[in-house]
C-alpha positions in Angstrom: -71.3 -1.4 99.5 -73.1 -4.7 99.8 -75.1 -3.1 102.5 -76.7 -0.8 99.7 -77.7 -3.8 97.7 -79.0 -5.6 100.8 -81.2 -2.4 101.5 -82.3 -2.5 97.9 -83.4 -6.1 98.2 -85.1 -5.5 101.6 -87.4 -3.1 100.0 -89.2 -6.1 98.4 -88.5 -9.2 100.9 -87.2 -9.8 104.3 -83.6 -11.2 104.6 -81.8 -12.6 107.5 -78.0 -12.0 108.2 -77.3 -15.6 107.4 -79.4 -15.5 104.1 -77.5 -12.4 103.0 -74.2 -13.9 103.7 -75.0 -17.0 101.6 -76.5 -14.9 98.6 -73.6 -12.4 98.7 -70.6 -14.6 98.7 -70.3 -14.6 94.8 -70.8 -10.9 94.4 -68.0 -8.7 93.5 -67.6 -4.9 93.9 -65.8 -3.1 91.1 -65.2 0.6 90.3 -65.1 1.6 86.6 -63.5 4.8 85.6 -65.4 7.3 83.4 -65.6 6.3 79.8 -64.3 2.8 80.7 -65.8 0.1 78.3 -67.3 -2.7 80.3 -68.6 -4.7 77.4 -68.3 -4.4 73.7 -70.6 -5.5 70.9 -69.7 -9.0 69.8 -68.6 -10.2 73.3 -70.5 -12.6 75.4 -72.0 -11.0 78.6 -72.1 -13.2 81.6 -73.0 -10.7 84.3 -75.4 -8.2 85.4 -74.4 -4.8 87.0 -76.1 -3.2 89.9 -75.1 0.5 90.1 -74.3 1.5 93.6 -72.9 4.9 92.7 -72.4 6.6 89.3 -74.0 6.0 86.0 -73.7 3.2 83.2 -75.1 3.3 79.8 -75.9 0.7 77.0 -75.7 1.6 73.5 -75.2 0.5 70.0 -73.2 1.8 67.0 -74.8 1.5 63.6 -73.1 0.7 60.2 -72.5 4.5 59.6 -70.7 4.9 62.9 -73.8 6.6 64.8 -74.2 6.0 68.4 -77.8 4.9 69.7 -78.2 4.9 73.5 -80.5 2.3 74.6 -80.6 2.7 78.5 -79.0 4.6 81.2 -78.4 3.1 84.6 -78.0 5.4 87.4 -77.8 4.5 91.1 -79.8 1.5 91.9 -80.6 0.3 88.5 -79.7 -2.8 87.0 -77.9 -3.3 83.6 -77.0 -6.1 81.5 -77.0 -7.4 77.9 -79.5 -10.0 77.5 -78.1 -12.0 74.4 -75.2 -13.2 76.2 -76.8 -13.5 79.6 -79.7 -15.5 78.6 -78.9 -17.2 75.2 -75.1 -17.2 75.3 -75.0 -15.2 72.1 -72.8 -12.2 71.1 -73.7 -8.9 72.5 -75.7 -6.4 70.3 -74.8 -3.5 72.7 -71.9 -2.0 74.4 -71.9 -1.0 78.0 -69.7 1.7 79.5 -69.4 4.2 82.4 -70.7 7.5 81.8 -69.3 8.6 85.2 -66.9 7.0 87.5 -69.1 4.1 88.7 -69.0 1.5 91.4 -71.2 -1.4 90.8 -71.9 -4.8 92.1 -71.1 -7.5 89.6 -73.7 -10.2 89.7 -72.6 -13.5 88.0 -74.9 -15.1 85.2 -76.4 -17.8 87.3 -76.7 -15.8 90.5 -80.6 -15.9 90.8 -80.8 -19.5 89.9 -78.3 -20.4 92.6 -79.6 -17.7 95.3 -83.2 -18.8 95.1 -83.1 -21.7 97.2 -81.5 -19.7 100.1 -83.9 -16.9 99.7 -87.1 -18.1 97.9 -88.8 -14.6 97.6 -86.0 -13.7 95.3 -87.5 -15.6 92.2 -90.6 -13.4 92.6 -88.2 -10.2 92.7 -86.3 -11.5 89.7 -89.5 -12.1 87.6 -90.8 -8.6 88.4 -87.5 -7.1 87.4 -87.6 -8.9 84.1 -91.3 -8.0 83.5 -90.4 -4.3 84.4 -87.5 -4.4 82.0 -89.9 -5.7 79.2 -92.5 -2.9 80.1 -89.9 -0.3 80.1 -88.6 -1.5 76.5 -92.2 -1.7 75.2 -92.9 1.8 76.5 -89.6 3.1 75.0 -90.3 1.6 71.5 -93.8 3.1 71.5 -92.5 6.6 72.4 -89.8 6.3 69.8 -92.5 5.4 67.1 -95.2 7.6 68.1 -94.4 10.4 70.6 -93.2 13.9 69.5 -89.6 14.9 70.4 -91.1 17.1 73.3 -93.0 14.1 74.7 -90.0 11.9 74.5 -88.0 14.5 76.3 -90.6 15.0 79.0 -90.8 11.1 79.4 -87.0 11.1 79.8 -87.1 13.6 82.6 -89.8 11.7 84.2 -87.9 8.5 84.1 -84.3 9.9 84.9 -85.2 13.0 86.8 -81.6 13.6 87.8 -79.7 12.9 84.6 -80.3 16.2 82.8 -77.4 18.0 84.6 -75.2 14.7 84.7 -75.0 13.9 81.1 -74.1 16.0 77.9 -77.0 17.1 75.7 -75.8 14.8 72.8 -76.4 11.7 74.9 -79.8 12.8 75.9 -80.5 13.4 72.1 -79.0 10.0 71.1 -81.4 8.4 73.7 -84.4 10.3 72.3 -83.5 9.6 68.7 -83.0 13.1 67.7 -80.2 15.4 67.0 -78.7 17.8 69.6 -80.0 20.7 67.6 -83.4 19.4 67.9 -83.2 18.7 71.5 -82.1 22.4 72.0 -85.2 23.5 70.1 -87.3 21.3 72.4 -85.6 22.7 75.6 -86.1 26.2 74.4 -89.8 25.8 73.5 -90.6 24.2 76.9 -88.7 26.9 78.7 -90.7 29.5 76.7 -94.0 27.7 77.5 -93.3 27.3 81.2 -91.7 30.4 82.0 -93.6 33.0 80.2 -94.3 36.2 82.2 
């Protein structure tokens, strides 16, 4: 499993066997069962998850008990909860396994400790953080200004293989619409694109 993580890193920077041995010694591999809760709101998150196989999600539950999916993390995506990881504060979000998922668990100070052994890792980490910010800004803008159809098409573009892997209500939760509205959107799109 660590070889998958190494291959992911090697897309951005060269790594010798010795370097990888040093930077991987504190990594752990864990398999989470479907629906297993990994982090609950209010806990302190002290790790990041790199998904090797499976699917994780982060979400919140509002005062009325409604679930709001913030992010999905399929294969080769990263997922964490920044409040605890960066600020040692209680988590605003929950993380659980949508499918049985094998992930590499990356400890809180991993990048800080690994950078001296692999200098290019700092640039990769910075790029990942910037992409995360860019992703969230785009997501906020889509929720504020895009139609349900535009949000759904953006979801398909971002997560091309998830429409068959997750229930419709989860996609609707991510989009900020009801499952009934999502059904209408899908029906309208099918009608537009498959008209005789």
